[in-house]
N, C-alpha and C positions, 0 to 999 in steps of 0.2 A: 655190845655186840662182840662175840668172840671172833678172833682174827680169821680162823678157818671159815666160819660162816660168811664174813665179809668178803673174803677173797672168792668164795663160791658164787655170791651174788654179782660181784664185779665181773668175773669171768663169764658168767651167764649172759650179762649185758654185752660184753665184748664179742662173744663168739656165737651169739644167737641172732638170726635174722628176725628183727622185730617189725611188726606192721604198725600202721599209724595208731591203732587202738592201744597196742602194747606200750607204745612210747607215751602216749597221753596218760596212761594209767601210772607209769613211773613218774612223770612230771607231777601229776596230781598228788601222788603219795609223798614225794619229797617236799612239795609245797605245804601239804597238810601237817607234816612234821616240823615245818619251818626251817628246813635245811636249805632251801632256796627261796629267793624272793620272787624271781620270775624266770621263766624259760619259755622257748617257743619251739614247737615241733617242726621238723624239717618236711613234714607232710601237710598237704592242703586238706581241706574238709572232705574232699571226695577220695582221700587216701593216696593221691598221687605225690610222688617226691618232688619237693620244690627244687628249683634251680639254686645255685650258689647265691647267697645274699649279696646284694650290691654294697660296696664299701661306701662309707659316708663320703670319703674323698671323691670317689668316682661320680657319685651322685651330685655333689656340690659343683664339681667342675662341668659336668654335663648340663646341670641346670642353668649355670651362668654362661655357657657357650652360646654366643649369639646365633650361630648358624645351625645348631642342632638342638637347642633347648625346646622341649615341648611346651613349656610354660610360656616362653617368649613368642612362640608361633600362635599359641592361643590368644594372647594379649593382642598381638598385631592383627590377628584375624578379626577380632571384635572391635578394632579401632582404638584400643588403649595402648598406644604406641610406647614401646621401650626401645630407647636408642642404643646403638652399638657401644658407645662410650661408657654409658651407664652400666651395661652388662660387663664390660671389661673392668670397670672399677670394682664392681662386686666380686668378679671372679678373682681379682688380685687380693681382695680382702680375705677371701676364704683360703687362698693359697698361703697367705702370710700368717693368719691367726687361728684358722680352724683345722686345717689339714695336718699341720704338725702336731696338734694336740689330740684330735679325735679322728683323724682321717682313716686309720686302718680298722676302725670299728665298723661292724655292719650298720647300714642305715637303720634298720629296725630296732637296733639296740640303744640308740641315743635317746636319753631321757631329759626331762625338764631339769633335773639336778645337774646333768652334765652341762647344759647351757648356763646354769647359774654359776657353776664352778669356774667355767672359762670366763664369764663376765666378771666375776670377782678378781680374777687374775689380771684382766685388762685394766681394771680400775686401780688395783693396789700396786702393781709392778710395772717397771719400764718394759716397753715393748719394742716395736720396730725402731732400729737405730738408737736403741737405749734411751728412748724418750718416753715421758708420760703422755698418755693419750688424753685428749680433751673429752668431756662428757658427750658431745655430739659425735666424735669419732667412735667412742665406745658403742653408742647406740646404733650407729650405722653398721659397725662390724657385727654386732649381735643380729640385726635385721638381715644381714647377708646370709645368716644361717637359718633364722626362724622363718623367713619368708619361704625358702625352699622346703623346710620341714612342714610348714602349714599346707603347702601344695601337695606334698607326699602324703600327708595324713588324709586329705580330702580325696585323693586318688587311689587310696588303698595300698600305698607302698609301705606304710608303717601304721601300727595300731596306737601309737603313743602321741599324746598331745604334748608337744614340746614348746609351744608358742604362746598359749593363752596365760594370762595372769603374770607375765614376765614384767617385773618392775624396772623400767628404764631409768636411766640417769636423768637428773634435773639439768636442764640446759639454760644457762644464763646468756642470752644473746648480747654480743657487744653493742655498745651505743653506736648507732650509725652517725657518722660525721658527714655533713653536707656543707659545701662551701657557701659562704654568704654571697649576696649579689655584688658587694664591694670586692671581695676576693676573686670572683669570677671576671669582673671587669679588669682588675689588675693582671690577672693571669693571661687573658687573652689579648691584652694591649701590648705584651712584651713579645720579643722575637724568640721563637723555639729553634732548637737544633734541627728538627724534622717538621717541616711545614705540614706534610701528610698526617702526621701524628696529631698536630695542632687541629687540623681540619676535622679529623675523626672525632675528637673531643668536642669540638664546636657543634658538629652536627648532632651529637648525642645530647648536648645541653640544649639545643633549640628544638629538638623533636621528641625527646624522651625514648628514642629508639634503643633497643637492646644491642649489646656488643656484636653478637652473631648476625643480627639483621644488618648492621652497618658493614660488617665483613662481606656480606652477601650481595651488597649493592652492585648492580651492573649498570653500564652506561644507559641501557634502555629503561632503566628504572627511573631516571631523572627527567622530569619535565620542568618548564620554566617556572611554574608556580607551585609544584608539588613533587613529593618523592612517593613513589609506588613501593610499598613494602610487601614483596612477593615471595621472598625467601629468607631462610635463616641458614647460617653456615655452621655445620657440626664438624668438629675436628676429625672424627673418624669416618663420617658418612658424607661429607661434602654438602651440597645444596639440599636443604630440606624445606618444607613448608614452614611459614612462621610458627612461633611456639603455640599460639592459640588455635592453629589449624586454618586460619582464614587470612586472606590478604587485606591490606588496608591502605589508605592514602593519608598523607600528611601535607598540609599546605606549608610553603616555606616562603620567607621574604626574598625579594629579588637580589638583595645584597648577598645572601647566603648561596643562592643559585649561581651567582657569578663566581664565587670562591670555588664552588663544586665544578663549575665548567672549566675553570683554570686547571684544576687538578685532573680532570678528564682529558684535557688537551695534551697532557704530558705522558699519557699512557703509552708505554713503549711497544705495546702489542697492537696498537691501532685503535680505531674508533668503532669497532664492531659492537653491536648492542649487547652481545653476551660477555664482553670483556669487563672485568671488575673494576670499579672506580678506585679501590685500593688494591693495586696488583701485587702479586707476590713473586717468588723466585721463578715461577712458571705461569703460563697463561691460565691454566686450569685451576689455580690455587690463589686465594686472596692473601693479603698481608696478614701476618700473625698479630692477633689482637694484644698479646702481652707487650708489644712494642709501644702501643698507645698508652698503656697504664704506666710503663717505665718512664715514657717521655713526660707524662703528667706528674709523676713523683719527682723527677729532676727539676721541673719547672717550679713546682710548689716549694721544694726545698730551697731552691735558689732565691725564692722571694721571701723566705723565712715565714711562711704561713704556718701557724700552729697546727699541730697534729697532722702534718702533711702526709705522714705514712699511713694514716687511717682513711684518707680520701682516696677513692678508687674510681676508675673509669665508670663503673656501674652507679656511682653516686649521682652522675648527671641525670640519670633516669628519675631519681627521687628529687633532684634539684628542679627538674622541669615540672613535675607533677605538684610539688609544693608551692612553686611560684604562680603556676597557672591556676591553682585551686582558688585563688581569691578573685579570679576574673571569669572563670567558665564553670558551668554546672558540671558536676562530677560525672554524670552519665555521658555527656558529650565529650568530656576529657577522655573517657575510656575508648573512644573511637580512634584516637591518636595513639595512646599508650599501648593499646592492644590487650587491655584487661576487659575482655568482653565475655558476656554470657550469651548463650543462645536466645534466651527470652528477650534480651535487649536488642539483639540483632533482628528478631522478628518484629519487635515493636516499632522500629524506625524505618520508614520508607526511604528511598533513595534521595528524594529531594530534601527530606529532613536531615539526612546524613551530610549532604552538601552544605546545607545551612549551618550545621554544627561546625563543619571544617572552616567555613568562612569566618565564623565567630572566633574560632580558636586562632585563625590566621591573624586576625586583628589584635588579639591579645598577645600573640607571639611577637608581633612587630613592636607593640608597645613595651614589652618587657626586655626583649632581647636585641633589638636593633642597635641600641647604644653600645652593646658589647661587640656585636658583629662589626659595626663601624670601626672600632678600635682594633679589629683583628686583621685588617687588611695589609699586613706586611708579608 
């Protein structure tokens, strides 16, 4: 094409008011000649001018903003709860890994190739704090972007499918280390620096309760023969319902109740039923759970227990389930651990539930009383 002719075409485009049909003709012509791969008109189908395209950065931050995200509002409205802490983690991931790379691009310009390119960078090169990311971390970072893009596609904010057929990293889960019965007996027979941390670990071992459920225990949740699991503590949201959405009861031996009662009696905020069993720096906040894990590690290390650093507070939940499985039917055990399905809840009447709890209580005493008995210092 002669230079003069090219300049005439360029000036014509620059200085002529084009309507939506004109724009589409130019795009189609350039596409037909393969001068462009893709382009999008600034006009809608009815010929009206579109507003400025939302940037990918703005969209991602809005999507993971707990207080204004339309996606989170939809999920919570339908009972598929997304917690504030999860949204905060995902928002931090897009701020660290997606916005610096693609944030200034319009949302509707992001392609599957863009996602794959960033994913390759995450796999091959050091990222945050100059460290290589684990396969699980890479997958979670990618989902922090593909989840929003999927929602955008379904809601007409982009015409591009950037999420399907993405090949995620293979994750090899670390072997779970669970203490042996002999190790548990030795661990709780020794004196700990923090008796409250020792008791929190003991409760988890004897009940299979989750960490957040133990944090959330209030004095009113403790009865002489049982613990009422009515709340879960979320770091950013405070008291929530238990993880599976329903309350449950766990029978406990008298010896464990006495240890709990002793802890409750020392509460500096008094004996109000709403006070936490494991109190924190103020009345409305329980003790931070990381203290329990750190105390457990110190004790394990001092006893020279192999692979002590791979045993965590959460391991007690698996320890409980593994040791109880030999004595109690799996469906009944789920009443205590909280691994429930609605079908199972519908299947059992109240008296059957109480019978299951009694059976579990008997097994708990048989298995754990020797350990509890040695923990009374």
